[in-house]
Structure formats: C-alpha cells, structure tokens
Backbone atoms as SQL, in Angstrom:
CREATE TABLE atoms (id INTEGER PRIMARY KEY, chain TEXT, resi INTEGER, resn TEXT, atom TEXT, x REAL, y REAL, z REAL);
INSERT INTO atoms VALUES
  (1, 'A', 1, 'MET', 'N', -105.504, -87.788, 7.849),
  (2, 'A', 1, 'MET', 'CA', -104.061, -87.260, 7.204),
  (3, 'A', 1, 'MET', 'C', -103.870, -88.325, 6.533),
  (4, 'A', 2, 'ASP', 'N', -103.134, -87.984, 5.501),
  (5, 'A', 2, 'ASP', 'CA', -102.588, -88.661, 4.692),
  (6, 'A', 2, 'ASP', 'C', -100.821, -88.699, 5.081),
  (7, 'A', 3, 'ILE', 'N', -100.684, -90.380, 4.916),
  (8, 'A', 3, 'ILE', 'CA', -99.061, -90.814, 5.437),
  (9, 'A', 3, 'ILE', 'C', -98.237, -90.146, 4.298),
  (10, 'A', 4, 'ALA', 'N', -98.503, -90.730, 3.205),
  (11, 'A', 4, 'ALA', 'CA', -97.593, -89.565, 2.097),
  (12, 'A', 4, 'ALA', 'C', -97.191, -88.328, 2.840),
  (13, 'A', 5, 'TYR', 'N', -97.949, -87.660, 2.741),
  (14, 'A', 5, 'TYR', 'CA', -98.142, -86.388, 2.987),
  (15, 'A', 5, 'TYR', 'C', -97.345, -85.893, 4.064),
  (16, 'A', 6, 'ALA', 'N', -97.651, -86.879, 5.328),
  (17, 'A', 6, 'ALA', 'CA', -96.530, -87.010, 6.702),
  (18, 'A', 6, 'ALA', 'C', -95.033, -87.060, 6.653),
  (19, 'A', 7, 'LEU', 'N', -94.821, -88.270, 5.589),
  (20, 'A', 7, 'LEU', 'CA', -93.477, -89.052, 5.334),
  (21, 'A', 7, 'LEU', 'C', -93.244, -87.717, 4.434),
  (22, 'A', 8, 'SER', 'N', -93.788, -87.103, 3.517),
  (23, 'A', 8, 'SER', 'CA', -92.931, -85.866, 2.554),
  (24, 'A', 8, 'SER', 'C', -92.676, -84.926, 3.548),
  (25, 'A', 9, 'VAL', 'N', -93.330, -84.213, 4.341),
  (26, 'A', 9, 'VAL', 'CA', -93.196, -83.464, 5.089),
  (27, 'A', 9, 'VAL', 'C', -92.062, -83.863, 6.354),
  (28, 'A', 10, 'ILE', 'N', -91.945, -84.662, 6.862),
  (29, 'A', 10, 'ILE', 'CA', -90.614, -85.132, 8.001),
  (30, 'A', 10, 'ILE', 'C', -89.558, -85.259, 7.101),
  (31, 'A', 11, 'PHE', 'N', -89.599, -85.607, 5.915),
  (32, 'A', 11, 'PHE', 'CA', -88.107, -85.904, 4.688),
  (33, 'A', 11, 'PHE', 'C', -88.145, -84.666, 4.534),
  (34, 'A', 12, 'THR', 'N', -88.636, -83.644, 4.179),
  (35, 'A', 12, 'THR', 'CA', -88.528, -82.154, 3.417),
  (36, 'A', 12, 'THR', 'C', -87.663, -81.573, 4.942),
  (37, 'A', 13, 'GLY', 'N', -88.491, -81.549, 6.127),
  (38, 'A', 13, 'GLY', 'CA', -87.841, -81.007, 7.027),
  (39, 'A', 13, 'GLY', 'C', -86.213, -81.407, 7.436),
  (40, 'A', 14, 'ILE', 'N', -86.103, -82.688, 7.731),
  (41, 'A', 14, 'ILE', 'CA', -85.016, -83.239, 7.721),
  (42, 'A', 14, 'ILE', 'C', -83.811, -82.942, 6.928),
  (43, 'A', 15, 'SER', 'N', -84.275, -82.831, 5.680),
  (44, 'A', 15, 'SER', 'CA', -83.635, -82.403, 4.223),
  (45, 'A', 15, 'SER', 'C', -82.713, -81.110, 4.908),
  (46, 'A', 16, 'ILE', 'N', -83.743, -80.172, 4.935),
  (47, 'A', 16, 'ILE', 'CA', -83.093, -78.972, 5.187),
  (48, 'A', 16, 'ILE', 'C', -82.747, -78.577, 6.112),
  (49, 'A', 17, 'VAL', 'N', -82.932, -79.095, 7.310),
  (50, 'A', 17, 'VAL', 'CA', -82.241, -79.001, 8.655),
  (51, 'A', 17, 'VAL', 'C', -80.421, -79.336, 8.253),
  (52, 'A', 18, 'PHE', 'N', -80.237, -80.694, 7.721),
  (53, 'A', 18, 'PHE', 'CA', -79.220, -81.314, 7.290),
  (54, 'A', 18, 'PHE', 'C', -78.316, -80.098, 6.779),
  (55, 'A', 19, 'LEU', 'N', -78.980, -79.631, 5.454),
  (56, 'A', 19, 'LEU', 'CA', -78.515, -78.939, 4.115),
  (57, 'A', 19, 'LEU', 'C', -78.082, -77.566, 4.953),
  (58, 'A', 20, 'VAL', 'N', -78.623, -77.628, 5.784),
  (59, 'A', 20, 'VAL', 'CA', -78.401, -75.930, 6.662),
  (60, 'A', 20, 'VAL', 'C', -77.092, -76.254, 7.612),
  (61, 'A', 21, 'LEU', 'N', -77.372, -77.421, 8.019),
  (62, 'A', 21, 'LEU', 'CA', -76.117, -77.383, 8.699),
  (63, 'A', 21, 'LEU', 'C', -74.786, -77.598, 7.836),
  (64, 'A', 22, 'ILE', 'N', -74.769, -78.485, 6.929),
  (65, 'A', 22, 'ILE', 'CA', -73.494, -78.253, 6.042),
  (66, 'A', 22, 'ILE', 'C', -73.607, -77.274, 5.688),
  (67, 'A', 23, 'ALA', 'N', -74.500, -76.141, 5.236),
  (68, 'A', 23, 'ALA', 'CA', -73.891, -74.936, 4.749),
  (69, 'A', 23, 'ALA', 'C', -72.995, -74.323, 5.834),
  (70, 'A', 24, 'LEU', 'N', -73.631, -74.417, 7.191),
  (71, 'A', 24, 'LEU', 'CA', -72.987, -73.634, 8.320),
  (72, 'A', 24, 'LEU', 'C', -71.487, -74.017, 8.534),
  (73, 'A', 25, 'ILE', 'N', -71.228, -75.372, 8.394),
  (74, 'A', 25, 'ILE', 'CA', -69.779, -75.822, 8.187),
  (75, 'A', 25, 'ILE', 'C', -68.818, -75.281, 7.194),
  (76, 'A', 26, 'LEU', 'N', -69.463, -75.099, 5.907),
  (77, 'A', 26, 'LEU', 'CA', -68.853, -74.793, 4.884),
  (78, 'A', 26, 'LEU', 'C', -68.503, -73.477, 5.164),
  (79, 'A', 27, 'VAL', 'N', -69.491, -72.558, 5.535),
  (80, 'A', 27, 'VAL', 'CA', -69.111, -71.234, 5.919),
  (81, 'A', 27, 'VAL', 'C', -68.277, -70.749, 7.521),
  (82, 'A', 28, 'MET', 'N', -68.170, -72.014, 8.323),
  (83, 'A', 28, 'MET', 'CA', -67.393, -71.605, 9.260),
  (84, 'A', 28, 'MET', 'C', -65.952, -72.015, 8.706),
  (85, 'A', 29, 'VAL', 'N', -65.901, -73.037, 8.227),
  (86, 'A', 29, 'VAL', 'CA', -64.095, -73.620, 7.394),
  (87, 'A', 29, 'VAL', 'C', -63.721, -72.298, 6.601),
  (88, 'A', 30, 'ALA', 'N', -64.254, -71.895, 5.765),
  (89, 'A', 30, 'ALA', 'CA', -64.298, -70.486, 4.958),
  (90, 'A', 30, 'ALA', 'C', -63.657, -69.286, 5.379),
  (91, 'A', 31, 'MET', 'N', -64.299, -69.172, 6.724),
  (92, 'A', 31, 'MET', 'CA', -64.101, -68.128, 7.486),
  (93, 'A', 31, 'MET', 'C', -62.736, -68.549, 8.101),
  (94, 'A', 32, 'GLY', 'N', -62.530, -69.451, 8.438),
  (95, 'A', 32, 'GLY', 'CA', -61.581, -70.266, 9.371),
  (96, 'A', 32, 'GLY', 'C', -60.111, -69.975, 8.533),
  (97, 'A', 33, 'LYS', 'N', -60.423, -70.289, 7.302),
  (98, 'A', 33, 'LYS', 'CA', -59.143, -70.527, 6.190),
  (99, 'A', 33, 'LYS', 'C', -58.767, -68.828, 5.957),
  (100, 'A', 34, 'VAL', 'N', -59.994, -67.934, 5.779),
  (101, 'A', 34, 'VAL', 'CA', -59.327, -66.857, 5.304),
  (102, 'A', 34, 'VAL', 'C', -59.174, -65.501, 6.621),
  (103, 'A', 35, 'LEU', 'N', -59.571, -65.829, 7.739),
  (104, 'A', 35, 'LEU', 'CA', -58.941, -65.214, 8.756),
  (105, 'A', 35, 'LEU', 'C', -57.784, -65.978, 9.961),
  (106, 'A', 36, 'GLY', 'N', -57.782, -67.010, 10.039),
  (107, 'A', 36, 'GLY', 'CA', -56.777, -67.819, 10.959),
  (108, 'A', 36, 'GLY', 'C', -55.884, -68.657, 10.481),
  (109, 'A', 37, 'GLY', 'N', -56.130, -69.244, 9.169),
  (110, 'A', 37, 'GLY', 'CA', -55.431, -70.530, 9.054),
  (111, 'A', 37, 'GLY', 'C', -56.045, -71.594, 9.390),
  (112, 'A', 38, 'THR', 'N', -55.097, -72.750, 9.730),
  (113, 'A', 38, 'THR', 'CA', -55.515, -73.799, 10.437),
  (114, 'A', 38, 'THR', 'C', -55.090, -73.534, 11.505),
  (115, 'A', 39, 'GLY', 'N', -54.843, -72.870, 12.428),
  (116, 'A', 39, 'GLY', 'CA', -54.989, -72.792, 14.013),
  (117, 'A', 39, 'GLY', 'C', -53.430, -72.946, 14.465),
  (118, 'A', 40, 'LYS', 'N', -52.484, -73.651, 13.611),
  (119, 'A', 40, 'LYS', 'CA', -51.462, -73.992, 14.235),
  (120, 'A', 40, 'LYS', 'C', -50.259, -72.947, 14.256),
  (121, 'A', 41, 'LYS', 'N', -49.516, -72.987, 15.226),
  (122, 'A', 41, 'LYS', 'CA', -48.200, -71.754, 15.362),
  (123, 'A', 41, 'LYS', 'C', -47.387, -72.501, 14.512),
  (124, 'A', 42, 'LYS', 'N', -46.480, -71.398, 14.166),
  (125, 'A', 42, 'LYS', 'CA', -44.833, -71.850, 13.866),
  (126, 'A', 42, 'LYS', 'C', -44.124, -72.705, 14.405),
  (127, 'A', 43, 'ASP', 'N', -44.516, -72.681, 15.795),
  (128, 'A', 43, 'ASP', 'CA', -43.801, -73.017, 16.798),
  (129, 'A', 43, 'ASP', 'C', -44.181, -74.570, 16.852),
  (130, 'A', 44, 'ASP', 'N', -44.954, -74.743, 16.512),
  (131, 'A', 44, 'ASP', 'CA', -45.911, -76.310, 16.823),
  (132, 'A', 44, 'ASP', 'C', -45.186, -77.174, 15.715),
  (133, 'A', 45, 'ALA', 'N', -44.612, -76.715, 14.643),
  (134, 'A', 45, 'ALA', 'CA', -43.945, -77.440, 13.808),
  (135, 'A', 45, 'ALA', 'C', -42.829, -78.400, 14.189),
  (136, 'A', 46, 'PRO', 'N', -42.703, -79.469, 13.985),
  (137, 'A', 46, 'PRO', 'CA', -41.717, -80.238, 14.708),
  (138, 'A', 46, 'PRO', 'C', -39.733, -79.572, 14.030),
  (139, 'A', 47, 'SER', 'N', -39.196, -79.382, 15.260),
  (140, 'A', 47, 'SER', 'CA', -37.652, -78.957, 14.573),
  (141, 'A', 47, 'SER', 'C', -36.900, -80.185, 14.402),
  (142, 'A', 48, 'ALA', 'N', -35.780, -79.616, 13.459),
  (143, 'A', 48, 'ALA', 'CA', -34.875, -80.633, 13.463),
  (144, 'A', 48, 'ALA', 'C', -34.328, -80.855, 14.491),
  (145, 'A', 49, 'PRO', 'N', -33.409, -81.990, 14.705),
  (146, 'A', 49, 'PRO', 'CA', -33.276, -82.344, 15.930),
  (147, 'A', 49, 'PRO', 'C', -31.715, -81.357, 16.200),
  (148, 'A', 50, 'VAL', 'N', -31.070, -80.909, 17.311),
  (149, 'A', 50, 'VAL', 'CA', -29.631, -80.497, 17.525),
  (150, 'A', 50, 'VAL', 'C', -28.890, -81.125, 17.484),
  (151, 'A', 51, 'LYS', 'N', -27.921, -80.807, 16.988),
  (152, 'A', 51, 'LYS', 'CA', -26.631, -81.671, 17.188),
  (153, 'A', 51, 'LYS', 'C', -25.537, -80.873, 18.250),
  (154, 'A', 52, 'ASN', 'N', -24.927, -82.137, 19.014),
  (155, 'A', 52, 'ASN', 'CA', -23.904, -80.760, 19.525),
  (156, 'A', 52, 'ASN', 'C', -24.303, -80.442, 20.624),
  (157, 'A', 53, 'ALA', 'N', -25.524, -80.879, 21.345),
  (158, 'A', 53, 'ALA', 'CA', -26.398, -80.176, 22.303),
  (159, 'A', 53, 'ALA', 'C', -25.686, -79.795, 23.532),
  (160, 'A', 54, 'PRO', 'N', -25.338, -78.691, 24.131),
  (161, 'A', 54, 'PRO', 'CA', -24.768, -78.742, 25.384),
  (162, 'A', 54, 'PRO', 'C', -24.953, -79.496, 26.485),
  (163, 'A', 55, 'ALA', 'N', -24.565, -80.045, 27.036),
  (164, 'A', 55, 'ALA', 'CA', -24.358, -81.373, 27.999),
  (165, 'A', 55, 'ALA', 'C', -25.116, -80.143, 29.475),
  (166, 'A', 56, 'ALA', 'N', -25.886, -80.763, 29.973),
  (167, 'A', 56, 'ALA', 'CA', -26.794, -80.420, 31.256),
  (168, 'A', 56, 'ALA', 'C', -25.825, -80.074, 32.388),
  (169, 'A', 57, 'PRO', 'N', -25.877, -78.938, 32.687),
  (170, 'A', 57, 'PRO', 'CA', -24.698, -78.469, 34.228),
  (171, 'A', 57, 'PRO', 'C', -25.419, -79.375, 35.142),
  (172, 'A', 58, 'ALA', 'N', -23.929, -79.604, 35.955),
  (173, 'A', 58, 'ALA', 'CA', -24.464, -80.422, 37.165),
  (174, 'A', 58, 'ALA', 'C', -25.145, -79.946, 38.014),
  (175, 'A', 59, 'PRO', 'N', -25.739, -80.490, 38.744),
  (176, 'A', 59, 'PRO', 'CA', -26.377, -80.166, 39.718),
  (177, 'A', 59, 'PRO', 'C', -25.749, -79.678, 40.810),
  (178, 'A', 60, 'LYS', 'N', -26.080, -78.548, 41.759),
  (179, 'A', 60, 'LYS', 'CA', -25.786, -77.542, 42.571),
  (180, 'A', 60, 'LYS', 'C', -26.313, -78.287, 43.907),
  (181, 'A', 61, 'ALA', 'N', -25.117, -77.801, 44.595),
  (182, 'A', 61, 'ALA', 'CA', -25.356, -78.091, 46.263),
  (183, 'A', 61, 'ALA', 'C', -26.626, -77.713, 46.643),
  (184, 'A', 62, 'ALA', 'N', -27.602, -78.360, 47.273),
  (185, 'A', 62, 'ALA', 'CA', -28.640, -77.851, 48.092),
  (186, 'A', 62, 'ALA', 'C', -28.456, -76.622, 49.241),
  (187, 'A', 63, 'PRO', 'N', -29.482, -75.488, 48.754),
  (188, 'A', 63, 'PRO', 'CA', -29.509, -74.247, 49.552),
  (189, 'A', 63, 'PRO', 'C', -29.653, -74.572, 50.834),
  (190, 'A', 64, 'PRO', 'N', -29.285, -73.855, 51.800),
  (191, 'A', 64, 'PRO', 'CA', -29.422, -73.492, 53.283),
  (192, 'A', 64, 'PRO', 'C', -31.044, -73.983, 53.496),
  (193, 'A', 65, 'GLN', 'N', -31.514, -74.366, 54.496),
  (194, 'A', 65, 'GLN', 'CA', -32.664, -74.523, 55.185),
  (195, 'A', 65, 'GLN', 'C', -33.693, -73.171, 55.245),
  (196, 'A', 66, 'MET', 'N', -34.535, -72.699, 55.166),
  (197, 'A', 66, 'MET', 'CA', -35.019, -71.656, 54.582),
  (198, 'A', 66, 'MET', 'C', -36.069, -71.742, 55.868),
  (199, 'A', 67, 'ALA', 'N', -36.613, -70.434, 56.861),
  (200, 'A', 67, 'ALA', 'CA', -37.573, -70.574, 57.690),
  (201, 'A', 67, 'ALA', 'C', -38.940, -70.702, 57.290),
  (202, 'A', 68, 'VAL', 'N', -39.412, -71.802, 57.636),
  (203, 'A', 68, 'VAL', 'CA', -41.090, -71.961, 57.213),
  (204, 'A', 68, 'VAL', 'C', -41.892, -71.843, 58.277),
  (205, 'A', 69, 'GLN', 'N', -42.826, -71.158, 58.150),
  (206, 'A', 69, 'GLN', 'CA', -44.193, -70.922, 59.144),
  (207, 'A', 69, 'GLN', 'C', -44.445, -72.460, 59.804),
  (208, 'A', 70, 'SER', 'N', -44.971, -72.499, 60.893),
  (209, 'A', 70, 'SER', 'CA', -45.321, -73.987, 61.600),
  (210, 'A', 70, 'SER', 'C', -46.564, -74.299, 60.620),
  (211, 'A', 71, 'GLY', 'N', -46.445, -75.692, 60.463),
  (212, 'A', 71, 'GLY', 'CA', -47.826, -76.021, 59.910),
  (213, 'A', 71, 'GLY', 'C', -48.155, -75.659, 58.447),
  (214, 'A', 72, 'THR', 'N', -46.713, -75.587, 57.745),
  (215, 'A', 72, 'THR', 'CA', -46.825, -75.804, 56.074),
  (216, 'A', 72, 'THR', 'C', -46.041, -77.178, 55.876),
  (217, 'A', 73, 'PRO', 'N', -46.687, -77.804, 55.316),
  (218, 'A', 73, 'PRO', 'CA', -46.267, -79.167, 54.704),
  (219, 'A', 73, 'PRO', 'C', -44.621, -79.016, 53.695),
  (220, 'A', 74, 'GLU', 'N', -44.213, -79.838, 54.037),
  (221, 'A', 74, 'GLU', 'CA', -43.267, -80.020, 53.124),
  (222, 'A', 74, 'GLU', 'C', -43.090, -79.991, 52.012),
  (223, 'A', 75, 'GLU', 'N', -44.255, -80.744, 51.467),
  (224, 'A', 75, 'GLU', 'CA', -44.825, -80.742, 50.038),
  (225, 'A', 75, 'GLU', 'C', -44.846, -79.380, 49.196),
  (226, 'A', 76, 'VAL', 'N', -45.671, -78.708, 50.044),
  (227, 'A', 76, 'VAL', 'CA', -46.038, -77.246, 49.948),
  (228, 'A', 76, 'VAL', 'C', -44.808, -76.312, 49.577),
  (229, 'A', 77, 'VAL', 'N', -43.552, -76.269, 50.244),
  (230, 'A', 77, 'VAL', 'CA', -42.481, -75.729, 50.366),
  (231, 'A', 77, 'VAL', 'C', -41.799, -76.217, 49.146),
  (232, 'A', 78, 'SER', 'N', -41.896, -77.395, 48.875),
  (233, 'A', 78, 'SER', 'CA', -41.109, -78.123, 47.752),
  (234, 'A', 78, 'SER', 'C', -41.689, -77.258, 46.370),
  (235, 'A', 79, 'VAL', 'N', -43.029, -77.569, 46.219),
  (236, 'A', 79, 'VAL', 'CA', -43.954, -77.015, 45.011),
  (237, 'A', 79, 'VAL', 'C', -43.667, -75.877, 45.072),
  (238, 'A', 80, 'ILE', 'N', -43.436, -74.699, 45.961),
  (239, 'A', 80, 'ILE', 'CA', -43.066, -73.447, 45.776),
  (240, 'A', 80, 'ILE', 'C', -41.850, -73.241, 45.267),
  (241, 'A', 81, 'SER', 'N', -40.903, -74.169, 45.473),
  (242, 'A', 81, 'SER', 'CA', -39.621, -74.111, 45.410),
  (243, 'A', 81, 'SER', 'C', -39.064, -74.178, 43.918),
  (244, 'A', 82, 'ALA', 'N', -39.909, -75.364, 43.624),
  (245, 'A', 82, 'ALA', 'CA', -39.838, -76.192, 42.166),
  (246, 'A', 82, 'ALA', 'C', -40.649, -74.538, 41.409),
  (247, 'A', 83, 'ALA', 'N', -41.419, -74.022, 41.447),
  (248, 'A', 83, 'ALA', 'CA', -42.237, -73.053, 40.539),
  (249, 'A', 83, 'ALA', 'C', -41.152, -71.898, 40.584),
  (250, 'A', 84, 'ILE', 'N', -40.719, -71.585, 41.893),
  (251, 'A', 84, 'ILE', 'CA', -39.925, -70.233, 41.639),
  (252, 'A', 84, 'ILE', 'C', -38.656, -70.689, 40.923),
  (253, 'A', 85, 'ALA', 'N', -37.931, -71.976, 41.034),
  (254, 'A', 85, 'ALA', 'CA', -36.659, -71.962, 40.301),
  (255, 'A', 85, 'ALA', 'C', -37.143, -72.233, 38.878),
  (256, 'A', 86, 'ALA', 'N', -38.321, -72.762, 38.484),
  (257, 'A', 86, 'ALA', 'CA', -38.452, -72.811, 37.075),
  (258, 'A', 86, 'ALA', 'C', -38.924, -71.269, 36.334),
  (259, 'A', 87, 'PHE', 'N', -39.548, -70.320, 37.414),
  (260, 'A', 87, 'PHE', 'CA', -39.647, -69.320, 36.882),
  (261, 'A', 87, 'PHE', 'C', -38.328, -68.253, 36.894),
  (262, 'A', 88, 'THR', 'N', -37.492, -68.290, 37.304),
  (263, 'A', 88, 'THR', 'CA', -36.285, -67.480, 37.486),
  (264, 'A', 88, 'THR', 'C', -35.078, -68.537, 36.798),
  (265, 'A', 89, 'GLY', 'N', -35.836, -69.692, 36.193),
  (266, 'A', 89, 'GLY', 'CA', -34.321, -70.530, 35.914),
  (267, 'A', 89, 'GLY', 'C', -33.430, -70.761, 36.860),
  (268, 'A', 90, 'GLY', 'N', -33.682, -71.277, 37.829),
  (269, 'A', 90, 'GLY', 'CA', -32.930, -71.547, 39.005),
  (270, 'A', 90, 'GLY', 'C', -31.718, -70.398, 39.729),
  (271, 'A', 91, 'LYS', 'N', -32.300, -69.526, 39.305),
  (272, 'A', 91, 'LYS', 'CA', -31.391, -68.115, 39.652),
  (273, 'A', 91, 'LYS', 'C', -32.351, -67.388, 41.529),
  (274, 'A', 92, 'GLY', 'N', -33.900, -68.012, 41.594),
  (275, 'A', 92, 'GLY', 'CA', -34.214, -67.116, 42.778),
  (276, 'A', 92, 'GLY', 'C', -33.924, -68.256, 43.855),
  (277, 'A', 93, 'ARG', 'N', -34.470, -67.348, 44.655),
  (278, 'A', 93, 'ARG', 'CA', -34.019, -67.711, 46.387),
  (279, 'A', 93, 'ARG', 'C', -35.079, -67.259, 47.399),
  (280, 'A', 94, 'ILE', 'N', -35.390, -68.329, 48.120),
  (281, 'A', 94, 'ILE', 'CA', -36.904, -68.509, 48.924),
  (282, 'A', 94, 'ILE', 'C', -36.248, -68.073, 50.361),
  (283, 'A', 95, 'THR', 'N', -36.322, -66.997, 50.818),
  (284, 'A', 95, 'THR', 'CA', -36.168, -66.995, 52.298),
  (285, 'A', 95, 'THR', 'C', -37.340, -66.933, 53.245),
  (286, 'A', 96, 'SER', 'N', -38.601, -66.887, 52.950),
  (287, 'A', 96, 'SER', 'CA', -39.595, -67.167, 53.584),
  (288, 'A', 96, 'SER', 'C', -40.769, -67.627, 53.268),
  (289, 'A', 97, 'ILE', 'N', -41.817, -68.409, 53.720),
  (290, 'A', 97, 'ILE', 'CA', -42.895, -68.878, 52.653),
  (291, 'A', 97, 'ILE', 'C', -43.956, -68.474, 53.956),
  (292, 'A', 98, 'ARG', 'N', -45.164, -67.301, 53.788),
  (293, 'A', 98, 'ARG', 'CA', -45.887, -67.217, 54.493),
  (294, 'A', 98, 'ARG', 'C', -47.410, -67.063, 54.005),
  (295, 'A', 99, 'ARG', 'N', -48.407, -67.789, 54.426),
  (296, 'A', 99, 'ARG', 'CA', -49.739, -67.276, 54.075),
  (297, 'A', 99, 'ARG', 'C', -50.068, -66.310, 53.632),
  (298, 'A', 100, 'ALA', 'N', -50.403, -65.257, 52.330),
  (299, 'A', 100, 'ALA', 'CA', -51.198, -64.177, 52.237),
  (300, 'A', 100, 'ALA', 'C', -52.083, -63.910, 52.898),
  (301, 'A', 101, 'LYS', 'N', -52.156, -62.641, 53.075),
  (302, 'A', 101, 'LYS', 'CA', -53.728, -62.280, 53.734),
  (303, 'A', 101, 'LYS', 'C', -54.651, -61.651, 53.032),
  (304, 'A', 102, 'LYS', 'N', -56.152, -62.075, 53.431),
  (305, 'A', 102, 'LYS', 'CA', -57.143, -61.818, 52.678),
  (306, 'A', 102, 'LYS', 'C', -57.434, -60.798, 52.477),
  (307, 'A', 103, 'GLU', 'N', -57.014, -59.771, 51.546),
  (308, 'A', 103, 'GLU', 'CA', -57.183, -58.581, 51.217),
  (309, 'A', 103, 'GLU', 'C', -58.247, -58.233, 50.231),
  (310, 'A', 104, 'ALA', 'N', -58.550, -59.234, 49.125),
  (311, 'A', 104, 'ALA', 'CA', -59.347, -59.258, 48.105),
  (312, 'A', 104, 'ALA', 'C', -61.261, -58.892, 48.752),
  (313, 'A', 105, 'PRO', 'N', -61.385, -58.394, 47.629),
  (314, 'A', 105, 'PRO', 'CA', -63.482, -57.943, 47.880),
  (315, 'A', 105, 'PRO', 'C', -63.911, -59.011, 48.267),
  (316, 'A', 106, 'ARG', 'N', -64.889, -58.917, 49.444),
  (317, 'A', 106, 'ARG', 'CA', -65.962, -60.257, 49.549),
  (318, 'A', 106, 'ARG', 'C', -65.138, -61.236, 50.322),
  (319, 'A', 107, 'GLY', 'N', -64.020, -61.435, 50.923),
  (320, 'A', 107, 'GLY', 'CA', -62.950, -62.072, 51.038),
  (321, 'A', 107, 'GLY', 'C', -62.707, -63.347, 50.441),
  (322, 'A', 108, 'ARG', 'N', -62.079, -63.280, 49.209),
  (323, 'A', 108, 'ARG', 'CA', -62.112, -64.198, 48.002),
  (324, 'A', 108, 'ARG', 'C', -60.426, -64.133, 48.145),
  (325, 'A', 109, 'SER', 'N', -60.079, -65.363, 47.668),
  (326, 'A', 109, 'SER', 'CA', -58.588, -65.928, 48.013),
  (327, 'A', 109, 'SER', 'C', -58.320, -64.909, 46.818),
  (328, 'A', 110, 'ALA', 'N', -56.673, -65.109, 46.482),
  (329, 'A', 110, 'ALA', 'CA', -55.779, -64.455, 45.475),
  (330, 'A', 110, 'ALA', 'C', -55.928, -65.322, 44.510),
  (331, 'A', 111, 'TRP', 'N', -56.066, -66.984, 44.390),
  (332, 'A', 111, 'TRP', 'CA', -56.164, -67.467, 43.729),
  (333, 'A', 111, 'TRP', 'C', -57.935, -67.356, 42.960),
  (334, 'A', 112, 'SER', 'N', -58.698, -67.105, 43.369),
  (335, 'A', 112, 'SER', 'CA', -59.952, -66.643, 42.997),
  (336, 'A', 112, 'SER', 'C', -59.840, -65.827, 42.380),
  (337, 'A', 113, 'MET', 'N', -59.832, -64.647, 43.092),
  (338, 'A', 113, 'MET', 'CA', -59.560, -63.451, 42.352),
  (339, 'A', 113, 'MET', 'C', -58.649, -63.424, 40.978),
  (340, 'A', 114, 'ALA', 'N', -57.558, -64.145, 41.194),
  (341, 'A', 114, 'ALA', 'CA', -56.656, -64.268, 39.595),
  (342, 'A', 114, 'ALA', 'C', -57.614, -65.220, 38.524),
  (343, 'A', 115, 'GLY', 'N', -58.290, -66.178, 38.664),
  (344, 'A', 115, 'GLY', 'CA', -58.949, -66.706, 38.077),
  (345, 'A', 115, 'GLY', 'C', -60.150, -66.218, 37.465),
  (346, 'A', 116, 'LEU', 'N', -60.996, -64.825, 38.481),
  (347, 'A', 116, 'LEU', 'CA', -62.020, -64.247, 37.783),
  (348, 'A', 116, 'LEU', 'C', -61.507, -63.351, 37.034),
  (349, 'A', 117, 'ARG', 'N', -60.246, -62.561, 37.067),
  (350, 'A', 117, 'ARG', 'CA', -59.752, -61.635, 36.341),
  (351, 'A', 117, 'ARG', 'C', -59.152, -61.968, 34.870),
  (352, 'A', 118, 'GLU', 'N', -59.139, -63.242, 34.872),
  (353, 'A', 118, 'GLU', 'CA', -58.248, -64.037, 33.600),
  (354, 'A', 118, 'GLU', 'C', -59.971, -64.349, 32.816),
  (355, 'A', 119, 'ASN', 'N', -60.830, -64.973, 33.398),
  (356, 'A', 119, 'ASN', 'CA', -61.940, -65.141, 33.152),
  (357, 'A', 119, 'ASN', 'C', -62.862, -64.088, 32.169),
  (358, 'A', 120, 'THR', 'N', -62.773, -62.686, 33.161),
  (359, 'A', 120, 'THR', 'CA', -63.540, -61.864, 32.730),
  (360, 'A', 120, 'THR', 'C', -62.747, -60.870, 31.888),
  (361, 'A', 121, 'GLN', 'N', -61.587, -61.127, 31.752),
  (362, 'A', 121, 'GLN', 'CA', -60.600, -59.745, 31.054),
  (363, 'A', 121, 'GLN', 'C', -61.405, -59.699, 29.535),
  (364, 'A', 122, 'PRO', 'N', -61.467, -58.394, 29.001),
  (365, 'A', 122, 'PRO', 'CA', -62.093, -58.235, 27.929),
  (366, 'A', 122, 'PRO', 'C', -60.683, -58.575, 26.851),
  (367, 'A', 123, 'PHE', 'N', -61.032, -59.309, 25.358),
  (368, 'A', 123, 'PHE', 'CA', -60.292, -59.519, 24.178),
  (369, 'A', 123, 'PHE', 'C', -59.598, -58.577, 24.219);
C-alpha cells in the first residue's frame, strides 16, 4: 500500500468526522434558538435592589417540647422541624414524629418510591 494513499484516507476520514460534528453543533444551536431561546428564565435576571425593605420579624419564643419517639435523634427532629417551618412559612406545628409504615410495593421506602415516580414520570 502506498503511504500517501493511506494518509489521504486518514485525513479525509478525520475531516469528514469533524465537519459532521460542526454541522450537528450548528443544528443544535439553531434548534435551541428556535424552540427555547437561551434557556434562561425571566426570574434569573438580577433584580434591582429593593429600597426600604421591611425588617425581619423578631424571633418567636420556642414552642413547647413535643412527644418524640424513643430512639429518634435530636438532629432528625431539628431537620424535620426546619423543613415544616420552611414549607408552611413558620405557621406549621409538629405534634409528633413517628416512622412511616412500609406500605410501598416490594418493601421499598417512601423515599425510594418518590424517586422512582419522579424519574419515571412521563413528560
């Protein structure tokens, strides 16, 4: 085989591959501009600083202690309390914390089922 012929075949193959990749990139960029814009949401833009913002409310007194299942670490109770306070805007109240029963199919936990539903949900 001739070396010049082999080099020309290699160069031609590499050139075609890169040209097709560049064409694919251009097609994807064009589709992005036509179908979705830049992907930034209107909320992503920095907003002007707010003047005369109201002061944060004074911290409230600690709520009374709740009944906690024996063996539940204080850190877990704190995290659950913080999540509920964030979700309800500080108006929620926890009366008790218990471990959920495993009623999911095949013995899966509630977190496992939530992840499964989220990742297999159709568009």
